[in-house]
N, C-alpha and C positions, 0 to 999 in steps of 0.2 A: 313412665318417666320419659322425658324428652331431654335432648342435650344438643350442644353445639357439635359441629362436625368432628372436632378434635377436643379432647379434654386432658391431654398430657400435662399441661402446665397447671391446670386446676387440680388434677389428681395429686401432683407433687406437693402443691401448696396445702391441700386438704390433709395429706399425710402428715406434714409438719405441724399443722394446726391441731390435729387430733392428738399428736404426741404431747402438746402443751396444754390441752384441755383438762379441766378438773371435773369431778362429779358435781352435779347441781346439789345445793344444800336443801335438804327436806325441812323447810321452815314454815310450812303451812299445815294446818290440821284439818282432817276430814272427820267430823264428828259422827257421820253415818257409819263409817267403817272403823272408827277409833284408830286412825292411822295418821301418819304424817306423809307429806308429799312435797316435791319441788314445784313451786308455782312457775308461771311463765317468766317472771322477772328473775328468778333464781336460775332457770335454764339459760336465759340470755347472759346473766352474769358469769356463768360457767364457761361460755364459749366466745363471748364478744371479743376479748383481747386477743385470743389465739387466732381467731378468724381475721381480724383487721391487721394484725402484725404480719400475716402471710398473704395479704392482698386479696382477701375474700370478703364478700358481703352477702347478706341474706335479706331478701325482701319477701313479704308474704302478702298475698292478695286474697280477699274474701268475696265470695258470692253466695247467694242463698236462693233457694226455690222453696218457698213455704218453710217448713221446719228442717229441710235438708240444707246443710251448710257445706260449702266446699272451700277449702283453703289451698291455694296454689303457692308453693314455696319455691323460690328461685335462688339458687346458689350461684353467684357470679365470681369470676376471677378478674383481676385487673388486666389480664391479657384479652378479655372479651369472651373467654370460654365460659360456658354455663351448663348447669343441670337444673331441671325443673320437674316437680312432681306434684300430684294432687292428692288430697285426702278429703273424703266426703263422709259426713256422719249426720244422723238425724237428732235434732234437739229433743230433750225429754219433754219440754213444754213449748208449744208454738205461740210464744209471747216474747216481747223484747228481752226480758230477763233470761228466758230459756235459750233464745237464739244467741244472746251475748255470751252466756256461759259456754255454749257449744262452740262458738268461735274461739274463745280463749283456750278451751280444751283442745281443739283441733290444732291451733297454732302451737301450743306447747308440745303436743305429740309429734307434729311434723318437724319442728325445730330439733327436738330430741333425736329424731331419726337421722 
C-alpha cells in the first residue's frame, strides 16, 4: 500500500462513509458452488453513495502480463489525500474471457477490501 504524506482527512471521511455503507446484495449465482455472491455492480451500489457523500472517490486501473492481472485501486479524498493498493492474480484461462473474468473478480475483491 502507498499513501499520501498525510491521510487524516481521508481517514475521517472513510470512517463516516463506512458507517453509512450497507452490505452488498448477493444477487448473482455461482452454479459451480451452488451459491450466491455479490457481483461488482452490487458492491459498487453498496458503497457509492456513502463514498461520494463524504468526498471520497475510487478509481481502479488494470494491467496484465500474460495471464497475470494486476488491479491498482486508488481511494482519493477531495482534500487531495489518497491511498493506493495493488491486487494481482492469475486468470484461470489465458484468453480474453479468462482475463476479463479475472479483471472483474480482482476489481470486486479490491473494492470490497
